[in-house]
C-alpha positions in Angstrom: -29.0 18.1 -17.0 -28.7 19.4 -20.6 -26.0 16.9 -21.4 -28.5 14.1 -21.8 -30.9 16.0 -24.1 -30.4 15.1 -27.7 -27.9 12.4 -26.9 -27.7 8.7 -27.7 -27.3 6.6 -24.6 -26.5 2.9 -24.6 -26.8 0.8 -21.4 -25.4 -2.8 -21.3 -27.4 -5.2 -19.2 -30.2 -2.8 -19.8 -33.0 -5.2 -18.9 -31.8 -5.7 -15.3 -33.1 -3.9 -12.2 -30.7 -1.0 -12.6 -31.2 -0.8 -16.3 -35.0 -0.5 -16.1 -34.8 2.1 -13.4 -32.1 4.0 -15.3 -34.1 4.0 -18.6 -37.3 5.1 -16.8 -35.5 8.0 -15.1 -33.8 9.2 -18.3 -37.0 9.1 -20.3 -38.9 10.9 -17.6 -36.4 13.7 -16.9 -34.7 14.3 -20.2 -35.1 14.2 -24.0 -32.5 11.9 -25.3 -32.2 11.3 -29.0 -32.1 7.6 -28.4 -31.8 5.1 -25.6 -30.4 1.7 -26.6 -31.0 -1.2 -24.3 -28.3 -3.8 -24.9 -28.9 -7.2 -23.3 -28.9 -10.9 -24.0 -32.3 -11.7 -22.4 -34.9 -11.9 -25.1 -37.8 -12.4 -22.6 -36.9 -9.4 -20.5 -36.6 -7.3 -23.6 -40.1 -8.4 -24.6 -41.5 -7.5 -21.2 -39.6 -4.2 -21.1 -41.1 -3.1 -24.5 -44.5 -2.9 -22.8 -43.1 -0.5 -20.2 -41.1 1.7 -22.5 -43.0 1.4 -25.8 -42.1 4.8 -27.3 -40.1 6.3 -30.1 -36.4 6.6 -29.5 -36.1 3.5 -27.4 -34.2 0.7 -29.2 -33.7 -2.9 -28.1 -30.5 -4.7 -29.2 -30.1 -8.4 -28.4 -26.5 -9.2 -27.7 -23.9 -10.2 -25.2 -21.0 -8.1 -24.0 -18.8 -11.2 -24.7 -19.4 -10.6 -28.4 -17.1 -7.7 -29.3 -18.3 -7.4 -32.9 -22.0 -7.2 -32.0 -21.2 -4.7 -29.2 -19.1 -2.5 -31.6 -22.0 -2.4 -34.1 -24.5 -1.4 -31.3 -22.2 1.5 -30.2 -22.2 3.3 -33.5 -23.2 7.0 -33.1 -23.5 6.6 -29.3 -22.7 9.5 -27.0 -22.8 7.9 -23.6 -22.4 4.3 -22.4 -23.4 3.0 -19.0 -21.9 -0.5 -18.5 -24.2 -2.4 -16.1 -23.9 -5.9 -17.5 -22.3 -8.4 -15.2 -22.7 -11.8 -13.5 -23.4 -10.6 -10.0 -24.3 -13.5 -7.8 -21.4 -14.6 -5.5 -22.3 -18.3 -5.3 -22.9 -18.5 -9.1 -19.5 -17.0 -9.8 -17.8 -19.3 -7.3 -19.2 -22.4 -9.1 -18.8 -21.0 -12.6 -15.6 -19.0 -12.5 -14.8 -19.0 -16.2 -18.2 -17.7 -17.0 -17.8 -14.8 -14.6 -14.4 -14.1 -16.1 -15.8 -14.1 -19.7 -18.6 -11.6 -18.8 -17.1 -9.4 -16.1 -13.6 -9.1 -17.4 -13.6 -9.9 -21.1 -17.0 -8.2 -21.5 -15.5 -5.1 -19.8 -12.6 -5.1 -22.3 -15.1 -5.4 -25.2 -17.0 -2.4 -23.9 -13.7 -0.4 -23.9 -12.8 -1.6 -27.4 -16.2 -0.8 -28.8 -16.2 2.7 -27.2 -12.8 3.5 -28.5 -13.5 2.2 -32.0 -16.7 4.3 -32.2 -15.2 7.4 -30.5 -17.9 7.4 -27.8 -17.2 10.5 -25.6 -18.1 9.0 -22.2 -18.3 5.6 -20.6 -19.3 4.9 -17.0 -19.0 1.4 -15.6 -20.8 0.1 -12.5 -18.7 -1.6 -9.9 -19.3 -3.0 -6.4 -18.0 -2.9 -2.9 -16.9 -6.5 -3.4 -14.2 -5.3 -5.7 -12.3 -3.9 -2.7 -10.0 -6.4 -1.1 -12.0 -9.2 -2.8 -12.3 -12.6 -1.2 -14.7 -14.0 -3.8 -14.4 -14.5 -7.5 -17.2 -12.0 -8.3 -15.3 -9.3 -6.4 -12.0 -10.3 -8.1 -13.5 -10.0 -11.6 -15.0 -6.6 -10.8 -11.6 -5.4 -9.4 -10.0 -6.3 -12.7 -12.8 -4.6 -14.6 -12.3 -1.4 -12.6 -8.6 -1.5 -13.4 -9.3 -2.0 -17.1 -11.7 1.0 -17.2 -9.3 3.3 -15.4 -6.3 2.2 -17.5 -8.3 2.7 -20.7 -7.9 6.5 -20.2 -4.1 6.1 -20.6 -4.0 4.2 -23.8 -3.6 7.4 -26.0 -6.3 6.0 -28.4 -9.0 8.5 -29.1 -10.6 10.9 -26.7 -13.1 8.5 -24.9 -13.4 9.1 -21.1 -13.8 6.1 -18.9 -14.8 6.2 -15.2 -16.2 3.9 -12.6 -19.1 4.1 -10.1 -18.7 1.9 -7.0 -21.4 1.4 -4.4 -22.8 -1.2 -2.1 -25.7 -3.6 -2.2 -28.9 -2.3 -3.8 -31.4 -3.8 -1.4 -34.5 -3.4 -3.5 -33.1 -5.0 -6.7 -33.9 -8.5 -7.8 -32.1 -11.2 -5.9 -31.2 -8.9 -3.0 -32.1 -9.5 0.7 -35.3 -7.4 0.9 -37.3 -9.2 -1.8 -35.8 -12.4 -0.5 -37.1 -11.8 3.0 -40.5 -10.7 1.7 -40.7 -13.9 -0.3 -40.0 -16.0 2.8 -42.7 -14.1 4.7 -45.2 -14.6 1.9 -44.5 -18.3 2.1 -45.2 -18.4 5.8 -41.7 -18.5 7.2 -41.5 -18.4 11.0 -37.8 -17.2 11.0 -35.6 -15.1 8.8 -32.1 -16.3 8.1 -29.1 -14.1 9.0 -25.6 -15.4 8.4 -24.1 -13.4 11.4 -25.7 -11.0 13.8 -22.7 -8.7 13.5 -23.0 -8.3 9.8 -23.3 -4.8 8.3 -23.8 -3.6 4.8 -23.9 -0.3 2.9 -27.5 0.7 1.9 -28.5 2.3 -1.3 -31.9 2.3 -3.0 -32.2 1.6 -6.7 -33.3 5.1 -7.5 -30.4 6.6 -5.5 -28.0 4.5 -7.5 -29.5 5.7 -10.7 -29.3 9.4 -9.6 -25.7 8.9 -8.6 -24.7 7.5 -12.0 -26.4 10.4 -13.8 -24.6 12.9 -11.6 -21.3 11.2 -12.1 -21.7 11.2 -15.9 -21.7 15.0 -15.7 -18.8 15.2 -13.2 -16.4 12.6 -14.7 -13.0 13.6 -16.2 -11.9 10.0 -16.9 -9.9 7.7 -14.7 -11.6 8.3 -11.3 -13.7 5.9 -9.2 -16.8 7.6 -7.7 -18.1 6.4 -4.4 -21.4 7.7 -2.9 -21.5 8.7 0.8 -24.4 6.4 1.9 -25.7 4.9 5.1 -25.0 1.5 6.6 -27.4 -1.0 8.0 -27.1 -3.9 10.5 -28.6 -6.9 8.8 -30.5 -7.9 12.0 -32.2 -4.5 11.8 -33.2 -5.1 8.2 -34.9 -8.3 9.4 -36.6 -6.6 12.3 -37.8 -3.8 10.0 -39.4 -6.3 7.6 -40.8 -8.7 10.2 -40.6 -7.3 13.7 -42.3 -10.3 15.3 -40.1 -13.0 13.7 -37.1 -14.6 15.3 -33.6 -14.8 13.6 -32.0 -18.0 12.4 -28.2 -17.6 12.4 -27.0 -19.7 9.5 -23.3 -18.9 9.4 -21.2 -16.9 6.9 -21.3 -18.3 3.4 -18.2 -18.9 1.2 -17.0 -15.6 -0.2 -19.0 -13.5 2.2 -17.6 -10.8 4.5 -18.8 -9.5 7.8 -18.5 -5.9 6.7 -17.9 -4.2 3.3 -15.5 -1.6 2.2 -15.9 1.1 -0.4 -12.7 3.1 0.1 -9.8 1.0 1.2 -7.1 2.3 3.6 -4.4 1.5 1.1 -5.9 4.1 -1.3 -6.4 6.8 1.3 -3.7 8.9 -0.3 -5.7 8.8 -3.6 -9.1 9.6 -2.1 -10.8 12.9 -2.0 -14.0 13.9 -0.1 -16.7 15.8 -1.8 -20.1 17.0 -0.4 -22.0 13.8 -1.2 -19.4 11.4 -2.5 -15.7 10.3 -2.6 -13.4 10.2 -5.6 -10.5 7.7 -5.7 -8.0 9.1 -8.1 -6.1 6.8 -10.5 -2.7 5.6 -9.3 -1.3 5.6 -12.8 -0.5 8.7 -15.0 -3.4 10.2 -16.8 -3.4 12.5 -19.9 -2.5 16.1 -19.0 -5.3 18.5 -17.9 -7.2 16.3 -15.6 -7.4 17.9 -12.1 -9.4 15.5 -10.0 -9.4 17.9 -7.0 -11.9 19.9 -9.0 -14.5 17.9 -10.9 -16.2 18.8 -14.2 -19.1 20.4 -12.3 -16.6 22.8 -10.5 -16.9 21.2 -7.1 -13.7 21.1 -5.0 -12.6 18.0 -3.1 -10.4 17.7 0.0 -8.0 15.0 1.0 -9.4 12.4 3.5 -6.1 12.1 5.3 -3.8 9.2 6.0 -5.3 6.0 7.3 -8.8 6.8 6.1 -11.1 3.9 5.4 -14.8 3.9 4.4 -16.4 0.7 5.7 -19.9 -0.4 6.5 -18.8 -1.1 10.1 -17.2 2.2 10.8 -19.6 4.4 8.9 -20.9 7.4 10.8 -24.4 7.0 9.5 -26.5 3.9 10.3 -30.2 3.7 9.4 -32.5 3.0 12.3 -35.2 0.3 12.2 -37.8 3.0 11.7 -35.9 4.6 8.9 -35.4 1.2 7.2 -39.1 0.4 7.5 -40.1 3.7 5.9 -37.6 3.2 3.0 -38.6 -0.4 2.4 -42.3 0.5 2.5 -41.7 3.3 0.0 -40.0 1.1 -2.6 -42.2 -2.1 -2.6 
């Protein structure tokens, strides 16, 4: 996509799993003027410099909680991808104020920094846990989603803000696949599953990066993009990784759901279906000229109809154990 050539792109949380995959993809496919990796982890930046030691890649040490530092980093930037967040559900439950500071106040700081610097486009990463949240992490991300959508209606500048929402990235650090593999390497005789009925949406790290890049070219500001992705049964994930091991049912943890939702029934009247994704239109008034039924790429969407709900349990597409084994093998 020509829109990335010659542009300055800043990614918050750029040293995380998504950030590293995103930077690698952008540098491989396009010719950006500059890629700015904004994160607070000095050690990860040091390690990342060895992977992306080339001209045009800049590392900025900072925290999204620090509005002044973030505003300075966003000078002359064309695109912002906001990936920084505290993402671990148990951590957020035990440290709620810290999650609020990063996920909510940090999101507001990204908005202020973008508006103050007239950054044309900002795309924020969200999560299925922001839909009907039952844990603090999901609640903070729901607030962040609302902030980014509402930022389009402030009347300040011409910055466009949109959101990408997808499910668990199973190959990222801290996710279930590397966790199961670690247990196997340590000689485990069982794999823990909280509930045999549990389902989740499945997206690979590279698919998440590709979707974000696609949405940056489609966005008009104010919409939430949701990819049409498969679901998995968690017992099948365990069987795909270790077919000979038994399952240890441990019980649902605090803040955990049996199934996840990406498009809630209450927003069916706002939801449009496209070939490979859904768009949830904003419920508040947007500036004139934004027709979400036709995106910036020219693709037309259609209404999903009353009562529609996109959940991991009712998804039409479930990966088989064989498909899971092939995908896991291709990404490790």
